[in-house]
C-alpha positions in Angstrom: 0.0 0.0 0.0 1.3 3.5 -0.8 2.1 5.7 2.1 -0.7 8.0 2.9 -0.3 11.6 4.2 -1.1 11.9 7.9 -3.1 14.8 9.3 -1.8 15.4 12.8 -3.0 18.9 13.7 -6.6 20.0 14.2 -5.5 23.3 12.7 -5.0 21.5 9.3 -7.3 23.0 6.7 -8.3 19.5 5.4 -9.1 18.3 8.9 -11.3 21.4 9.5 -13.1 20.8 6.2 -13.8 17.2 7.1 -15.0 18.1 10.6 -17.4 20.7 9.2 -18.8 18.2 6.7 -19.2 15.5 9.4 -20.9 17.9 11.8 -23.4 19.6 9.5 -25.9 18.3 6.9 -26.4 21.9 5.8 -22.7 22.2 5.1 -22.8 19.0 3.1 -25.7 20.3 1.1 -24.0 23.7 0.6 -20.9 22.0 -0.8 -22.9 19.3 -2.6 -20.8 16.6 -1.0 -21.4 13.6 1.2 -19.5 11.4 3.7 -19.5 7.7 3.6 -18.7 5.8 6.8 -17.6 2.2 6.5 -15.5 0.2 4.2 -18.5 -1.5 2.5 -20.1 1.8 1.5 -16.8 3.2 0.3 -16.1 0.1 -1.7 -19.5 0.2 -3.4 -19.0 3.9 -4.3 -15.5 3.3 -5.7 -16.9 0.6 -8.0 -19.0 3.4 -9.7 -17.1 6.6 -9.3 -13.8 8.1 -8.2 -14.0 9.7 -4.8 -12.5 13.2 -4.2 -10.9 12.0 -1.0 -10.7 8.9 1.2 -9.9 9.7 4.8 -9.0 6.9 7.1 -8.8 7.0 10.9 -5.4 6.2 12.4 -7.0 3.2 14.1 -8.1 1.8 10.8 -4.6 1.9 9.2 -3.3 -1.6 8.6 -6.8 -3.0 8.2 -6.8 -5.3 5.2 -10.3 -4.3 4.1 -9.3 -0.6 4.2 -6.0 -1.2 2.4 -7.9 -2.8 -0.5 -9.7 0.5 -1.1 
């Protein structure tokens, strides 16, 4: 698996964007984006389209199902 960039600081712009999307349905509608939670949902989406971003929690790194994505 290729090495993924790690977001370590809550001040990181990408982290703030993801946190805002996760916290607010209104923000998701405004940006016309969605969040998928879970390897099965992400895998089904990847079969049909190319995601803008796949973010993985530190605790999920090394999980075989996640690495296949």
